[in-house]
TIDRENGU-856903 format. One record per residue: residue in one letter; x, y, z of N, C-alpha, C in turn. Coordinates in steps of 0.05 Angstrom, whole numbers, plus 32768, in hexadecimal, padded with zeros to 4 digits. Example, Ala and Ser with C-alpha at 12.3 -4.5 7.8 and 13.67 -1.06 7.14 Angstrom:
2
A81087F8E809C80F67FA6809C81087FBE809C/S81017FD3808E81117FEB808F81028001809D/
END
This chain:
495
X7F7A7FE282F47F777FFD82FF7F60800B82F0/X7F4F801883007F37802682F57F3F804082E8/X7F35804482D07F3C805D82C17F23806682B1/X7F25807F82A77F10808982967F1B809C8281/X7F0A80A1826D7F1280B382577EFA80BF824A/X7F0080CF82357EEC80DD82267EEE80D78208/X7ED880D381FB7ED780CE81DE7ED080E881D0/X7EE380F181BF7EDE810981AF7EEE81068195/X7EE28106817E7EF1810581657F03811E8162/X7F19811B81557F2B8132814F7F1B81478140/X7F0A813E812D7EFB8151811C7EE88163812D/X7EE2815A81457ECF816981577EDD817D8168/X7EF7817F81687F06819381777EFE81AF816B/X7EFA81C3817C7EF281DE81727F0981EE8167/X7F1681E381537F2D81F181467F2382058132/X7F36821781297F30822A81147F2F821D80F9/X7F23822980E67F23822080CA7F12820780C5/X7EFB820680D37EE581F580CA7EE481D880D4/X7EFA81CE80E07EFA81B280E97F0F81AF80FF/X7F0B819C81117F1E819781267F39818E811B/X7F4E819981277F6A8192811E7F7C818E8136/X7F95818981317FA9818681467FB281A2814F/X7F9F81B181587FA381CD815D7FA881D3817B/X7FAC81EC81827FAF81F4819E7F9681EC81AE/X7F7F81EC81A17F6681E381AE7F6781C681B5/X7F7581B681A57F78819981AB7F8A819681C4/X7F9F81A681C67FB081A681DE7FA181AF81F6/X7F9081C381F37F7F81CC82097F6B81B78212/X7F6181A781FF7F4F819182067F5E817D8217/X7F77817782107F87816482207F8B816F823C/X7F918189823E7F94819682597F7B8192826A/X7F648195825D7F4B8193826C7F4581758274/X7F4D816382627F4B814682697F5C81408282/X7F74814C82837F858147829A7F78815382B3/X7F6D816B82B17F5F817782C97F47816782D1/X7F3B815982BE7F23814982C47F2A812D82CE/X7F45812782D17F4D810E82DD7F4B80F782C9/X7F4B80FC82AF7F4780E7829B7F6280DA8293/X7F6080C1828B7F7880B282827F7880AE8264/X7F6180B182567F5F80AB823A7F5180C1822A/X7F5B80C582117F4C80D381FD7F4780C081E7/X7F2D80B981E27F2780A681CC7F1E80B781B4/X7F2A80AF819C7F2480BD81837F1980A9816F/X7F1280B281587F0980A181427F20809D812E/X7F1E808B811B7F34808781087F3E80A180FB/X7F5880A380F77F6580BD80EE7F6A80BE80D0/X7F6080AA80C17F6780A880A57F5980BD8094/X7F6480C2807C7F5880D580697F3D80CB805F/X7F2980DC805F7F0E80D380597F0680DB803C/X7EF480CB80317EEA80D080167ECC80D58016/X7EBE80C980037EA280CC80007E9380C4801A/X7E8280D580247E7380D0803C7E8180D98055/X7E9B80E180537EAA80ED80697EAF80DA8080/X7EAA80C0807D7EAC80AD80937EC980A68099/X7ED280A780B27EED809E80B87EF0808080B6/X7EDA807280B27EDB805580AE7EDC804D8091/X7EDD8061807F7EE1805B80627EF7806E8059/X7F0F8065805D7F26807780597F35806F803F/X7F43808380337F54807E801C7F6D806F8023/X7F73806C803D7F8B805E80457F8980558062/X7F92803D80687F92803480847FAA803F8093/X7FBD804A80857FD6805480927FD680738093/X7FCC8080807E7FCF809D807C7FBD80AB8091/X7FC380C580967FB480D680A77FA380EA8098/X7F8E80F380A47F7C810680977F8881228096/X7F8D812C807E7F998147807C7F87815D8087/X7F6D8158808A7F5B816C80967F64817380B3/X7F72816080C07F79816480DC7F93817480E0/X7FA0817A80CA7FB9818B80CC7FB181A780D5/X7FBE81B080EA7FB881CB80F57FC581E180E4/X7FB481F180D77FBE820680C67FCB821C80D5/X7FC2822180EE7FCF823680FF7FEC822F8104/X7FF382158107800F820D810B801F821280F2/X8012820F80DA8020821480C18025823280BD/X8013824380C88017826080C78030826780D9/X8031825A80F08048825F81038062825580F6/X8060823F80E78079823480DA8081824480C2/X8070825780B98077826880A2806F825B8087/X80608245808880578238806F803F82478063/X80308255807480188263806C8016827D807A/X8005828F806F7FFE82A8807D7FE082A68084/X7FD982B680987FBC82B7809F7FAB82BF8087/X7FB682D280777FA782DB805F7FA382C5804B/X7FB782B380487FB3829C80367F9E82898040/X7F9C8286805A7F87827480657F6C82818063/X7F6B829B80697F5182A9806B7F4382AD8050/X7F5282A8803A7F4482AC80207F3282948019/X7F32827F80297F22826880247F0A82678037/X7EF4825A802D7EDC8257803D7EDC823A8049/X7EDF823980647EE0821F80717EC58219807F/X7EB18229807A7E97822580877E94823A809D/X7E7B824080A47E77825580B87E66824C80D0/X7E64823180D47E55822780EB7E69821980FD/X7E6E822481157E82821981277E7A81FE8132/X7E6081F781307E5581DF813C7E5581C78129/X7E5881CC810F7E5681B680FB7E6B81BA80E5/X7E7781A480DC7E8A81A580C77E7C81A580AC/X7E8581B8809B7E7B81B8807F7E9081AA806E/X7E8D819080697EA28181805C7EA881898040/X7E93819280327E97819B80167EA981B38016/X7EA581C680287EB681DE80297ED381D78032/X7ED581C480447EEF81BC804D7EFE81AE8036/X7EF0819D80287EFC818F80117F0681A27FFB/X7EF681B77FF67EFC81CA7FE17F1281DE7FE9/X7F1781E080037F2A81F5800C7F4481E98017/X7F4281D380267F5981CA80367F7181C28024/X7F6C81B4800E7F8281AB7FFE7F8F81C37FEF/X7F7F81D77FE97F8B81EF7FDC7F9E81FE7FEF/X7F95820180087FA6820F801A7FBE81FF8022/X7FBB81E480237FD381D380287FE681D38011/X7FDB81D57FF97FED81D77FE17FFE81F17FE2/X7FF182077FEB800082207FEF8016821C8003/X8010820E801980248209802E803B81F88023/X803481E58012804881D38006805B81E47FF5/X805081F57FE4806182057FD3807382197FE3/X806882227FF980788235800A808D8228801C/X808B820E801F80998200803580B781FA802E/X80BD81F5801580D781EA800D80DE81D1801E/X80CA81C0802180CB81AA803480E18195802C/X80E78194801280FC8180800A811781858017/X811B819E8021813581A4802E8135819B804C/X811E81928056811B818B80728123816D8075/X8139816880848142814C8087812D813B8096/X811D814780A88108813780B680F3812D80A2/X80ED813E808F80D98137807A80E4811F8069/X80FD81228061810A810D8051810A80F2805F/X811080F48079811180DB808A80F480CF808C/X80E080E0809080C480D7809280BC80C88079/X80C280D4806280BA80C8804880C880AD8045/X80E180AC804D80F08092804A80E5807D805D/X80E28085807780D98071808B80BD80678087/X80AC8077807A8090806F8076808A80668059/X809F8062804A809C805B802E808B80438029/X808B8030803C807C80168038805E801B8035/X80538031803E80378038803880348052802A/X804680658030804480818026804780828007/X805980727FFC805E80737FDF8044806D7FD0/X803780577FD8801E804F7FCB800880637FCF/X8005806D7FE87FF0807F7FEE7FF280997FDF/X800A80A57FDF800E80BF7FD1800A80BC7FB3/X801480A67FA8800F80A27F8B7FF2809D7F85/X7FE5808D7F967FC880887F937FB880A17F93/X7FBD80B47FA57FAE80CD7FA77FB480DE7F8E/X7FCD80DF7F867FD480EF7F6E7FC680E47F55/X7FC780CA7F527FBA80BE7F3A7F9B80C17F3C/X7F9180BE7F537F7480C17F587F6B80DD7F4F/X7F7A80F17F577F74810D7F4F7F7581107F30/X7F8881027F247F8B81057F077F7380F97EF8/X7F6580E67F067F4D80DA7EFA7F3480E67F07/X7F3680FF7F0F7F1F810E7F1A7F1281007F31/X7F2280F47F427F1880E87F5B7F0B80CD7F58/X7F0C80C17F407F0080A77F3C7F0E80917F4C/X7EFF807C7F537F0A80657F607F2080587F4F/X7F34804C7F5B7F4A80407F4C7F40802A7F38/X7F28801F7F3F7F1D800A7F2D7F1480157F12/X7F1280307F107F0A803D7EF77F21804B7EE9/X7F3980477EF37F5180537EE67F5880437ECD/X7F6A804F7EBD7F7480407EA57F8080267EAF/X7F7E80127E9D7F857FF67EA57FA27FF47EAF/X7FB580027EA27FD17FFF7EA97FD780087EC5/X7FCC801E7ECE7FD180287EE97FBF801A7EFE/X7FA780137EF57F9580047F067FA37FEA7F0F/X7FB17FDD7EFC7FBE7FC37F017FDB7FC77F0B/X7FE37FE17F0E7FFE7FE77F1980147FDB7F07/X80117FDD7EED80277FD47EDB80407FE57EE0/X80577FD97EE180707FE87EE8807480027ED7/X807080007EBD807480177EAC8060802E7EB3/X804780267EB98033803A7EC0803A80477EDB/X804280377EEE804980417F09806080567F06/X8074804F7EF6808A80617EF18081807B7EE4/X807080787ECF8067808F7EC0805780A27ED2/X804480977EE1803380A87EF2804380B57F09/X805680A67F13806780B17F29807780C97F1F/X808180C77F07809080DD7EFC807E80F57EF3/X806880EE7EE7805581037EDD804981137EF3/X804381067F0A803681137F20804881157F39/X806281187F33807681197F49806F812E7F5E/X806781467F548061815C7F67804981567F78/X8034814A7F6C801C81437F7A8022812D7F8F/X8032811A7F87803B81047F9A804981117FB2/X805B81237FAD806A81317FC2805781417FD4/X8042814D7FC8802E815C7FD88020814A7FEB/X801981327FE3800B811F7FF6801E8115800B/X803881128004804C810A8018804F8121802D/X804F81398023805181518034803A81528048/X8021814D803E800A814C8050800E81388067/X80178120805F801B810B8073803181118087/X8045811F807E805A81288090804F813B80A5/X8040814F809B8034816280AE8021815580C1/X8010814380B77FFE813480C8800D812680DE/X8021811680D68030810680EA803E811880FE/X804B812C80F4805A813E81068048814B811B/X803081548112801E816181258010814D8138/X80088136812D7FFB8122813D800D81178153/X80268110814B80388104815F804081188175/X80418132816E804681468182802F81488195/X80168147818B7FFE8148819C7FFC812F81AD/X8002811881A2800180FF81B1801680FF81C7/X802E810981C18043810A81D5803A811D81EC/X802D813381E68023814581FA800F8137820C/X7FFC812981FF7FE8811A820F7FF581058221/X800880F68216801680E28226802580EE823E/X803181068239803F8114824F802B811B8266/X80128120825E7FFD812782717FF0810E827C/X7FFC80F682767FF180DC827F7FD680D68272/X7FD180E2825A7FB980DB824B7FC180C98234/X7FB480B182337FBA809F821D7FA480A28207/X7FAD809D81EF7F9B809F81D87F8F808481D1/X7F74808281D07F67806A81C67F60807081A9/X7F6C806081977F668063817B7F54804D8171/X7F4D804E81587F38803C814E7F4280318133/X7F43801681317F4B800A81187F327FFC810B/X7F29800780F57F137FF980E77F1C7FDE80DD/X7F0B7FCA80DF7F137FAF80D67F187FAF80B8/X7F077FBE80A97F097FBD808C7F167FD78081/X7F207FD580687F297FED805A7F167FF28043/X7F16800A80397F04801280237F0E80058009/X7EFC7FFE7FF77F047FF47FDD7F1480097FCE/X7F0980227FCF7F1780387FC27F2C80437FD5/X7F4280357FD77F57803C7FE97F7280347FDE/X7F8780417FE87FA280397FDF7FA8801D7FE7/X7F9D80147FFE7FA37FF980087F997FE37FF4/X7F807FE67FEA7F757FD27FD87F837FD37FBD/X7F887FEC7FB37F957FEF7F997FB17FE37F9A/X7FC07FE87FB07FDC7FDF7FB27FDF7FC17FBA/X7FCA7FB67FC67FCC7F9B7FD17FB37F8A7FCA/X7FAC7F887FB17F937F7A7FAA7F937F5C7FB3/X7FAB7F517FB67FAC7F357FBE7FA17F307FDA/X7F9F7F457FEA7F957F4280057F777F3F8007/X7F697F447FF17F4C7F467FF17F3E7F337FDE/X7F247F2E7FE37F147F1D7FD27F0C7F2C7FB9/X7F1E7F2D7FA67F197F3A7F8C7F1C7F257F76/X7F0D7F297F5F7F107F177F497F277F1F7F37/X7F297F127F1F7F407F177F0D7F407F347F02/X7F297F417F037F277F5D7EF97F2A7F717F10/X7F307F667F287F337F767F417F187F827F4A/X7F037F757F437EE87F7C7F4D7EE27F6B7F65/X7ED67F777F7A7ED07F667F927EBE7F4F7F8C/X7EC37F387F997EB27F217F967E9A7F247FAA/X7EA17F2D7FC27E8D7F317FD77E977F497FE8/X7E847F557FF67E8B7F6D80067E807F6A8023/X7E897F7C80347E827F7B80517E687F888057/X7E5D7F81806E7E457F8D80797E3A7F7E8090/X7E217F8380977E147F7580AE7DF87F6C80A4/X7DEF7F5580AF7DD57F4B80A67DBE7F5C80B1/X7DA67F5880A77D8E7F6680B27D8B7F6080CF/X7D827F7480DE7D7C7F7180FB7D667F838103/X7D627F87811D7D4C7F9781277D507FB5811F/X7D697FBD81197D6E7FD981137D6B7FDE80F5/X7D707FC980E47D707FCD80C77D647FB480B9/X7D4E7FB880AC7D407FA1809F7D507F958088/X7D617FA5807C7D717F9B80657D8E7F98806C/X7D957F9C80867DB17F99808E7DC27FB28087/X7DDC7FAF808B7DEE7FC680857E017FBD806F/X7E017FCB80597E147FC580427E2B7FD98043/X7E417FD0804F7E587FE280527E687FE48037/X7E6A7FCE80297E777FCF800E7E957FCC800E/X7EA17FC880267EBE7FC480267EC67FA9801B/X7EDD7FA7800D7EE67F8D80047EEC7F7B801C/X7EE77F6180197EED7F4E802E7F097F43802B/X7F157F3B80417F307F3080417F327F148037/X7F487F0E802A7F4D7EF380217F5E7EE68038/X7F507EDC804D7F5D7ED580667F717EBE8062/X7F6C7EAC804F7F807E97804B7F9B7EA28041/X7F9A7EB780317FB37EC480287FC17ED18040/X7FB27EE080507FBD7EED80687FCB7ED9807A/X7FBE7EC2807D7FC97EAD808F7FE47EA38084/X7FE67EA080697FFF7E97805D80167EAB8062/X80107EC4806480247ED9806880297EDF8086/X801C7ECE8097801D7ED380B480127EEF80BB/X7FFD7EF680AB7FEF7F1080B080017F2880AF/X80157F27809C80297F3C809A801E7F588096/X800A7F5B80847FFE7F7680807FF07F7F8099/X7FE17F6D80A67FD37F7480BF7FE77F7C80D5/X7FFD7F6E80D780117F7580EC801D7F9180E7/X80227F9780CD802C7FB280C780177FC780CE/X7FFE7FC180C77FE87FD480CD7FE57FD880EB/X7FE57FC380FA7FE07FC581177FF87FD28124/X80107FCB811B80287FD7812780287FF68123/X801F7FFF810B801D801B8106800880288118/X7FF2801A811D7FDE8024812F7FE9802A814B/X7FFC801981548008801D816E801D8033816E/X8024803D81578034805681568021806E815A/X8009806C814D7FF68082814E7FE880848169/X7FE2806D81757FD0806B818D7FDE805B81A3/X7FD3805E81BB7FDD804E81D27FCC803581D6/X7FB2803881D17F9F802181D37F90802081B8/X7F8A800881AE7F7C800681947F617FF88199/X7F4C800581907F317FF981907F2E7FEC8175/X7F2A7FD181747F277FC3815B7F097FC28154/X7F027FD0813F7EE67FD381377EDC7FB8812C/X7EC27FB281317EB57F9B81267EC57F81812B/X7ECB7F7D81457EDB7F66814D7ED07F4B8144/X7EB57F4B81427EA87F32813A7EB27F28811F/X7EBA7F3A810E7EC37F3380F37EDB7F2280F2/X7EEB7F2081087F027F0F81097EFA7EF28110/X7EE27EEF811C7ED87ED481217EC87ECA8109/X7EB47ED981017EA57ED480E87E9F7EEF80DB/X7E9F7EEF80C17E987F0980B37E817F0480A0/X7E717F19809C7E5A7F17808B7E627F1E806E/X7E5C7F0C805C7E647F0F80407E4C7F14802E/X7E4B7F2A80207E357F3280107E3D7F327FF2/X7E2F7F247FE17E377F237FC57E3A7F3F7FB9/X7E517F447FAB7E567F5E7F9F7E407F657F8B/X7E367F7D7F8D7E217F867F7B7E057F867F88/X7E027F787F9E7DE97F787FAC7DE47F947FB7/X7DCB7F9D7FB67DC47FB87FBF7DBD7FB97FDD/X7DB97FA27FEA7DB57FA180077DC67F8A8012/X7DC57F88802D7DD57F73803A7DC57F5A8041/X7DAD7F5880347D9B7F42803C7DA47F268034/X7DB47F24801F7DBA7F0980157DD77F018019/X7DE37F0B802E7DFE7F0380357DFF7EE98045/X7E167EE0804C7E197EC8805D7E337ECC806E/X7E357EBC80837E4C7EBE80957E627EAC808C/X7E7B7EB6808D7E937EA780877EA67EA7809F/X7EB77E9380A07ECA7E9080B77EE17EA580B4/X7EE67EB480CA7EFD7EC680CA7F167EB980D4/X7F2B7EC880D97F457EBC80E27F457EB280FF/X7F317EBB810F7F2F7EB2812A7F477EBC813B/X7F4E7EAB814F7F627EB381627F7E7EB58156/X7F827EA781407F9D7EA681347FAA7EC1812F/X7F997ED481257FA57EEE811E7FAE7EFD8138/X7F9F7EF9814E7FA77F0681677FBE7EF88174/X7FC07EDD81707FD77ECE817A7FF07ED8816C/X7FEE7EDC815180047EE78141800C7F03814A/X7FF77F13814F7FFC7F2F8158800B7F2F8173/X80037F1E818580107F1D81A0802D7F14819D/X80317F00818B804D7EF68187805F7F0B817A/X80547F19816680657F2C815780677F488163/X80517F51817080517F6D817A80507F6E8199/X804D7F5881A6804B7F5881C4802F7F5D81CD/X802B7F5D81E780107F6281F180097F7F81F0/X7FF67F8681DF7FEE7FA281DB7FD37FA781E7/X7FCE7FC081EE7FB47FC881F97F9F7FCA81E3/X7F8B7FB981E47F767FB781D07F5A7FB981DD/X7F487FC681CF7F2B7FC481D67F1D7FB681BF/X7F0E7FA181C67EFF7F9181B27EE37F9D81AF/X7EDD7FA881987EC27FB381937EB07F9A818D/X7EA47F9081A37E957F7781A17E777F7C81A3/X7E6E7F9181957E527F9981967E417F8A8181/X7E277F8B81847E167F7D81717E0F7F61817A/X7E047F5181697DFC7F3681707E167F258172/X7E1A7F1981897E337F0A818E7E2D7EEC8190/X7E3A7EDC817F7E387EBF81817E4A7EB48197/X7E467E9B819E7E577E8F81B27E747E8F81AA/X7E797E8C81907E957E8A81867EA37EA58189/X7E957EBB81847EA37ED581867EA77EDC81A4/X7E947ED481B57E977ED981D17EB07ECA81DB/X7EB37EB181D17ECB7EA181D97EE57EAE81CE/X7EE37EB981B67EFB7EC681AA7F047EDE81BB/X7EF17EEF81C27EF77F0781D37F047EFE81ED/X7EF87EE981F97F027EDF82137F1E7ED48210/X7F237EC581F97F3E7EB981F57F537ECE81F1/X7F4D7EE481E37F607EFA81DF7F677F0881FA/X7F537F08820C7F577F1782257F517F348223/X7F497F3D820A7F437F5A82067F297F628213/X7F287F7A821E7F0E7F8382297EFA7F898213/X7EE17F8282177ECC7F8982057EBE7FA3820D/X7EAA7FAA81FE7E9C7FC482037E807FC0820F/X7E797FD282217E5E7FD2822D7E527FEE8228/X7E3A7FEE821C7E2D800782157E14800B8225/X7E14801F82367DFD802382487DE380278239/X7DE4803482227DCB803982137DBE801F820A/X7DCE800982087DC27FF082007DB47FE18217/X7DB67FEC82307DAE7FDD82477D907FDE824D/X7D837FF482457D697FF982517D517FF0823F/X7D507FD5823C7D3A7FC9822F7D297FBC8245/X7D117FC7824B7D017FBF82617CF77FA2825E/X7CFA7F9682467CEE7F7C82417D017F65824A/X7D1B7F6B824D7D2D7F5582547D467F5F8263/X7D527F4D82717D6C7F53827F7D827F56826A/X7D937F6A826D7DA77F7082597DC37F6E8265/X7DD57F6382547DF27F61825B7DFE7F7D825E/X7DF07F9182547DFB7FAC82547DF37FBC826D/X7DE37FB0827F7DDD7FBC82997DF67FBA82AA/X7DFE7FD082B87E177FD082C67E1B7FBA82DB/X7E057FB082E77E097F9B82FB7E117F8082EE/X7E117F7F82D37E1A7F6682C67E367F6882BA/X7E447F7F82BE7E5E7F8382B27E747F7282C0/X7E8A7F6E82B27EA27F6382BD7EB77F7982BD/X7ECC7F7682CD7EE07F8C82CF7EEF7F9082B4/X7EF47F7A82A67F037F7C828D7EF17F858276/X7EE97F9E82787ED77FA982637EDA7FC78263/X7ED07FD3824D7ED07FF1824A7EB27FF98248/X7EAA800B825A7E8E8013825A7E8C802F824D/X7E788032823D7E71804C82307E5480528235/X7E4D806C82377E30807282367E26806D821A/X7E35807482067E2F806F81EA7E49807381DA/X7E48806C81C07E5F806F81AF7E5980838199/X7E6C808681867E678098816F7E50808F815E/X7E48807681607E32806C81507E17806F815E/X7E17807781777DFE807B81867DF780998186/X7DDE809E818C7DD580B981937DE380C281AD/X7DE380DB81B27DEC80E481CD7DD980D881E2/X7DE280D681FB7DD180CA820F7DB680DA8212/X7DB780F482117D9F810482137D8D80FF81FB/X7D99810081E37D8980FB81CB7D7C80E081CB/X7D8A80CC81D47D8080B181D57D6980AE81EA/X7D6E80BA82017D5B80B882177D4080C48210/X7D4180DB82017D2880E881F97D1780D781E7/X7D2380C481D97D1480B381C67D0C809881D2/X7D13809281EB7D0D807981F77CEF807481FA/X7CE7805C81F87CCA805581FD7CC4805B821B/X7CAB805E82207CA28065823C7CAC80508250/X7CAA803682487CB28021825B7CD08020825F/X7CDF802382497CFC8023824C7D06803B825B/X7CFA805282577D01806A82667CFC80678284/X7CE5805B828A7CDE805682A67CF2804382B3/X7CFB802F82A47D0F801C82AE7D2A802A82B3/X7D32803B82A07D4B804A82A37D49805D82BB/X7D33806A82BF7D2F807C82D67D32806D82F0/X7D26805582F27D278046830B7D44803C830F/X7D51803282FA7D6B802682FD7D80803C8305/X7D7E805382F97D92806882FC7D8A807D8310/X7D72807B831B7D68808E832E7D6780AB8322/X7D5D80AC830A7D5B80C682FC7D4380D58307/X7D4780ED83117D3180FD831D7D278113830A/X7D39811D82F97D31813282E67D42813182CD/X7D39813F82B87D47813E829E7D64814882A1/X7D69815C82B27D84816682B57D98815282C1/X7D8D813D82CD7D9E812882D97DA5811282C5/X7D97811182AF7D9880F9829E7DB480F08297/X7DC4810282887DDE80F9827F7DF180F48296/X7DEE810482AC7E00810082C27DFB80E682D1/X7DE280DD82D27DDC80C382DF7DE680AC82CE/X7DE580B082B37DF1809C82A27E10809B82A5/X7E1C80B282A67E3980B482AA7E4080A882C5/X7E3080AE82DA7E3680A382F57E35808482F4/X7E20807982E77E1E805C82E57E36804F82D7/X7E3F805C82C27E57805282B47E70805482C5/X7E73806B82D27E8B807082E47E8B805C82FB/X7E73805683067E718046831E7E7480288318/X7E71802182FF7E71800482F77E8D7FF782FD/X7E8D7FDD82FC7EA77FCE83017EB97FCF82E9/X7EB07FD882D27EC17FD982BA7EDB7FE882C1/X7EF27FDC82B87F0C7FE882BE7F0D800482B1/X7F018008829A7F038021828B7EE7802B8284/X7EE4804682877ECB805382817ED1806A826D/X7EC3806A82567EC8807F82427EAD808D823C/X7EAC80A7823F7E9380B6823B7E9680C98223/X7E8480C882107E8580DC81FA7E8380F88205/X7E92810B81F97E92812682027E7681338202/X7E66812B81EE7E4B813781EC7E3A81318205/X7E3F811A82127E308114822A7E3881258242/X7E52812A82447E5B813D82597E5081598254/X7E4D8160823A7E42817B82347E24817C8235/X7E17816582397DFA8164823B7DEB816B8221/X7DF78162820A7DEB816881F07DD8815381E7/X7DC5815B81D67DB1814981CB7DB9813E81B0/X7DA5813581A17DAA812781877DB781398173/X7DB7815381777DC4816581647DE281618164/X7DED815381797E0A814F817B7E1181328175/X7DFF812381697E06810781627E1B8107814C/X7E2E80F4814E7E4480F2813B7E3C80E38122/X7E2F80CC81267E2A80BA810F7E1080AB8112/X7E0180A880FC7DEA809680FB7DF2808180E6/X7DF8806880F07E01805380DD7DEE804F80C5/X7DF9804880AE7DEA804380967DDD805C808A/X7DE7807480917DDD808D80857DF5809C807A/X7DF080AD80667E0680BD80597DFF80DA8059/X7E1480EB805C7E10810780587E0981188070/X7E03810A80877DFB8119809F7E0D811480B7/X7E22810480B27E3280FA80C97E4E810880CB/X7E5B810380E27E76810B80E87E7A812980E9/X7E64813880ED7E65815580EB7E6781658105/X7E5E8159811B7E5B816981347E768172813E/X7E76818B81487E8E819681557E8881A38170/X7E9A81A081827E9781AE819C7E9C81CC8197/X7E8D81DC81A47E9081F981A17EA7820481B2/X7EB5821981AA7ECA822581BA7EBF822C81D6/X7ECE822481EB7EC6822B82067EB182198212/X7EA7820582037E9281F4820E7E9C81E28224/X7EB481D882217EC181C782357ECF81DA8249/X7EC381DF825F7ECD81F482727EDD81E78288/X7EEC81F982977EFA81F082AF7EE781E582C3/X7ECF81F182C57EBB81E882D97EB181CC82D2/X7EAD81C782B87EA481AC82B07EBB819882B5/X7ED4819F82B07EEA818D82B57EEB818682D3/X7EE5819A82E47EE5819583017ECF81828309/X7EB7818682FD7EA1817483037EA7815782FA/X7EB3815482E27EBB813A82D97ECF812D82EC/X7EE3813E82F47EF7813483077EEB81298320/X7ED88138832C7ECC812F83457EBE81148342/X7EB08110832C7EA280F783287EB780E18322/X7ECB80E783137EE080D3830C7EEE80CA8326/X7EF480DD83377F0180D783517EEF80C78363/X7ED680CE83647EC280C183767EC280A38370/X7EC4809C83577EC2807F83507EDE8072834A/X7EF3807F83557F0D807283547F1B80718339/X7F15808483277F208083830D7F33809B8307/X7F3680AD83197F4680C583147F6380C0830F/X7F6E80CC82FA7F8A80C782F27F9D80D98301/X7F9380F0830C7FA5810383197F99810A8334/X7FAA811083477FA2811883627FA281368364/X7F8D8143836F7F8D816083717F8F8168838E/
END
């Protein structure tokens, strides 16, 4: 069945207090998606972010980002007053997130909410802490200990707690009991608000497409609590780290720095940690996009300590076995395989064997020198088409930088007559394609340029900041989206 959706990070919702949250504006966004005939809302990973603010480098693969907790809902619940919120500076630019100001204010105001809440008397909270103990206990303690060491990575903590010696674990858990409870409180609020929002979306027949990064951060509760899962030496220092080799986009490659998995260990446990991780993802989301799918076939291993990705080599991943295990243990789940980049024959075979739809990116199609698999006439139905993703420029921003020849090719292919048609002709080509699913970034519907780009890979300090302005997504725009969605047989609702 043909469907379509919109890509918009939660952080980009035009909520109050400096960053997008699970707010009334998020519910309003879902209402407009319904009016626009959409079936999906695609978001980015929801985990708590650290240095660089990237949702792909999270302190936990299970925890949620406390920045997304809606403070207005806490005011309504009596945990906060408006005056308590208004005494903090969350930034003054509605179009961009000021992460430093959010970091310096959000935890303070949430700490006030925690002290006002008397949450320990709430049986729902007690049940949440108990049911999620398998990840929450480690995460909350990890954050409390991390704070006690001024935010340093766990690898720089005192030896006893770094190595999780039982006496040290007991001592820190008792010493920082209140801080541990504060982090449990944050996760309870996150889960309560997110699941309410997701339930609302599902009632409106909108499914959530979530994103699971293949790797976890070295500085994370996951690596600290489960070092046996990763390629670490006897001192818990990484032996090798993740990244991508040099290519046309980067002469020195991409050095991500995440620890690599010890796949032989995972195989022995029948991928138990992965199954827990994926099962939890299907509580959070309806469809899961698996980031860097190629890494399950082969992964790029860079010696730890290298300053670039130039001297890495390819190693064998778990291949189909992990997905066979997943299907056996969790059933047939809706998955999107992020199969972008240079694809070998073996990864193409792996995607085909899983049966998962791969991704088609229109911005990759218009190279006038050669025929591209990303041109719509080459698509197969079992695929997801995007004009661009969070790693690309907006369609307008990208189009303005095209070479003369490539731009002329795009104009001929898409029948572009003027600049005001550009993003709509790209959207039309995606909608008209045979791909079962079409997902369009919100910035393209809004006709925004490079100022609204979400991420430039391999850069720090300038990403993940763009926000939609209040009132930018109008009823009129929803109607225009609906008409095009209906025209190409993708509309979820009849009007």
